[in-house]
N, C-alpha and C positions, 0 to 999 in steps of 0.2 A: 855431215852436208846440210847445207841450209835448206831452211823449212819457210815458206809463209808464216806469218804472222797469224794468229786467231782472228777468226772476224769479230766486228763489234758486237757488243752484247750490253745489255742495260747493266749488267753489274760493272763492265770494263768502262766507266766514263771518259777517262782521258784514249787518247789514241794508241792503239794497241801496237806491238813491234811490227814493224816492217818485214824482219826473218829473226826464224829463231837456230839453234845449230848448235855441233858441237866441232870445238877444232880439235884433231887429233896431235898429239903431243908424240913424239920422237921415244921415250919410253912405252907407250903403248897407250898410254893413258888419253883421256880424252878432255875438254873444258866446253862444258855448255855456256850457249851466248845468247843475247838480244841484242837487235840493230833496230835504232831509231834514225829519224832526220834523213838524209842526204847521201846515197852510196857514193857519191862523186865526192864529196866535200871532205876537209879536214877530220884524221879521224883524231877522235878524243875516247879513250879508254875509260870505263867507270868502274870504280869499285867498289860494290854493295857495302852496307852497314853489316853490324853483326846484333840482330839475327837478320837474313837476306838474301838474294837471289838475284836472275837472269832479268826479272821486271822494275825492280825496283826504281824505277827513275821518275822522279817527280811529275804531273802534269804539267807545271812551268816547263820542265826540263824538257819534258819531249817534243812540246809546243816551240820552243827557242830552238830546238835539234834544226826542225825542218825552218826555222822564219832566217835561222844564221848560217844555213848549208852545212851544218856540221854533220857528220856520220858518227855519232855517240854508239857505242857496241862495250853494253854491260856485260862484264865475264864472271862466271861464277866460281867459286873459290870451290877445290876439293871439298867434295865430300855432301852438296848439295845440288837440288834439282839435276840438271845433265852430267855433272861434271863426276870425275870419278874420287873415291876416297883416298886422299895420301895426304901422308904424315910429314910436314915439313920439318928439317930440325930449326929451324929459325925463320922469321918474317923474310931475312935479307934470301932467301933460294927463291922466293915467290916471281923476282923478275924476269928469271929464265922462263919460266912457263909463261910470260904475259909477252915478252918477246915474240916467244913463238906464236901466238896469236896473230898480233899485227904482221908478221910475215906471212902466217896464210891467209891475212885478209889484203895484202899484197902491200904494207906502206911501210917506208923505211923513218919516216920520221911522224911522230905523234904530241898528240896533250895524255896527260893521264890526270881522272879524280876521284879523288876516296872522301868519300861520306863517313864519318865514326867509324866505323871499325876498317873502313876500307883507307882511309884515313893512311896509316902505314907502310900500309902495302903500298900506295901509289907514292911515297915519298921513297920506299925500298927503291921502285922503278929510276928515277931520278938518281940514288947514287951509284946505281948498276950501269946504267947505260945512259949516262949525260950526252951523250953523243946522237942519241936520237928522240931522249924525251925533251920537247920543246918547253913542255911549260906544266906546271903541278898544279891543280886546286884541291885543295882541303878545307869542307864542311863539317865541323865542327869535328875535328881530328881526336884522335886518342893518342896520348902521348908517351915514352917511354917510362918503366915505371921500374928498370933494373939495368945493369951496366953504367958506362961512364956517363950516359946522357940521361940516369934514372931521376925524375922528376915527378911522377905521378903519382900521385896518393890516394884515398876514395874509393871506390866502389868496385873500380878495373882493379887496384892496385890488389885486393883479395888473392888473383890468380896468380901473384910471387910465392906468397907462405903458402900456398897449397899448391904449387906447380905439379911436385910430384904425385899428389894424388889425383888430381887432375889427369896427367898423363895416363897413370896406367889407367884411369877408370874410364878414357876418351870414347873407345866404341861405345860401353855399357851407357854413358851419359848422352853418346848422340842416340843412340837406338830409346831413351827414356822421353826424350826430347819430342823426336819423333813420332813415338806413339804419343804422345799427350797432344801433340798439335793435329793427328789425324781425328783422335777421339773428341777432339772440340771443335773440329771444321763444321759442323754444324750450328753451330752456337758460335759461329765468327764474328758477326755482327754483335751480337750483345756481348760479347766479351771485349771487343775493341772498344767497345761505349765506356766499358768499367775499366781498361785500363786509360781511358782519354780523361776519365773524373780522380784518377790518383796521380796523375802526373802533373809537374808545375804547370802555372798560368799559361806560361810561353806556349808549351806544348799542348795545352789542350786546344787554342788558337789554334795550332796547324791542325792537330787531329779532328776540328771540328769541320773540316774541308770535308765534304762527300766527296771527292776526287781525290785524296790522300787517304779517305778511307778505302775508296774502291781501290787504288794501287798497292796499298799495304797486302788486304785480303787476298788479293788475284795473286800478287808476289808470294805471299807465304803458302798458299793454296798449292801452286805450280810446283815451287821449289822443295816444297815437301812432301810434293806426290810418291816420292818413291824413296827418301831421306830426306835427311836432317842433320847430317853430320858438322857440318861446318862450324856450328855453332860453338861447338865444344874443340873442335880445333885452335879455332881462335882464342879460346879461352886460355888455352896451352901457352901457345905463341906468345899473346898479349904478357903472359907471365915471364917469359924469357928478354936475354938479350937480343935486340931487333938482328944482329948482325953487321950492321953499318952504322957511321955516326951521325948524328944531324951534318956537323961540317962538310961530310962526304956529299951532301945533296947540293949544288952550286946552281942549278938550273932554275928561274924563278919562280916561286911560289906563293900563289897568293890564297890566304887562310882567311876565313870568316867564319866566326865564331861569336857566340852568344854570350853575353854578361853576366848572365841568371843559368848558366850551365853546372848542373849539378854534378854531371858524373867527369868532366875535365874543366876546372874553373878556371875563368878567365886567365891567375894569373901563372897556371901552367901553361896555358897554351901561351900566355907570352913570353916564358922562359922557354918552352921551345923554340918560336920564333924566332928569340934572340941569337940561338946555337945555326940557325941555317943562315949562308951566307947571302940569300938574296930573296929573302922573304917580306910580304909586305900585311898587315894585317885589317881585313875589315871587319868593325865592330859593327853586333849588330845590339843593339840598346835593348834592356828589357828582356829577350829573348830568352829559350830555353836550349836542350841540346839539339831538339828536333826542329827549329827554326830553321836548319840549314833546306831542309826540304821545300821550303818556300825562296830559298834562296838559288834554284837550281838554274834559273835563266839566265841571273845577274852574275852564277860564276861560269857559265856556257859563254856569256857577253867576254868576260876576261880571258879565254882562254881563246877564241876567236881574235881578241886582239894581239896580243901576243903571238901567234901565229901570224898575223899579216905584220907585224915588226918582225919576228924573229926570220921567217921562212918566205911569205910573200914578196916583203921589200926589207930585206935587209942591210942592215949599213953597211 
């Protein structure tokens, strides 16, 4: 059942969620969510990064949700925050759960946005339910590293050769990450500062924003209060075939990517975009992986425009 979001505090600089709750699924599991913006507006399901949870909506995105009249709902993946832990066989299994969230929210048509590790899950929804997904937004999304579409290399690609080990150790790794998160929570601000200093210049600029810092710390604290398994679950699935082809994603895709991204290079992003039938790239010169947090408002503006074109005023 939904419940009111938390009261504003000095630690939460940007607007808190309007509602938070859990959606019951047909098999008895639940998915946690947080809602921002206009409850009567077009629905945008937003899929958080890795790591992340239901409050990982950048401040600019929270304001844009209200200004644009959008109902932006962040859905937690299994094993983090309020979501029941569950091991999917492949990323292509996720849309069956996401569609139940849309049904519970009373919406037939909706947009999806995926940030970083949430990108593959957003694309999966477009491949599985093109009749219901109006448009897809990708902010620095990951690309396939195996299967027919395998194009990714670098840090994320390490999940491919070690996938068997990651699968076997999925639960212990999740508990280890959760334990470390809980142990270091009192030092969150100091660790955040240290993390920012070792990231690329483009990321340091984003992380220096006090509203971004407040969002990150609040999201990790709330999402990891009881569990933090999703990061291990994601690592397993990123190293497997996604269960669908990029060519299957026929709905419009708007992909925003920095040309200095060290995790997913611009060349890899362009290779993925070339395989999507209806995709446009918005290049962010000089920006790194986390630049997407500063582009949330622009991405939501793009989703609102495509909604108007495809649903409100179809040709």
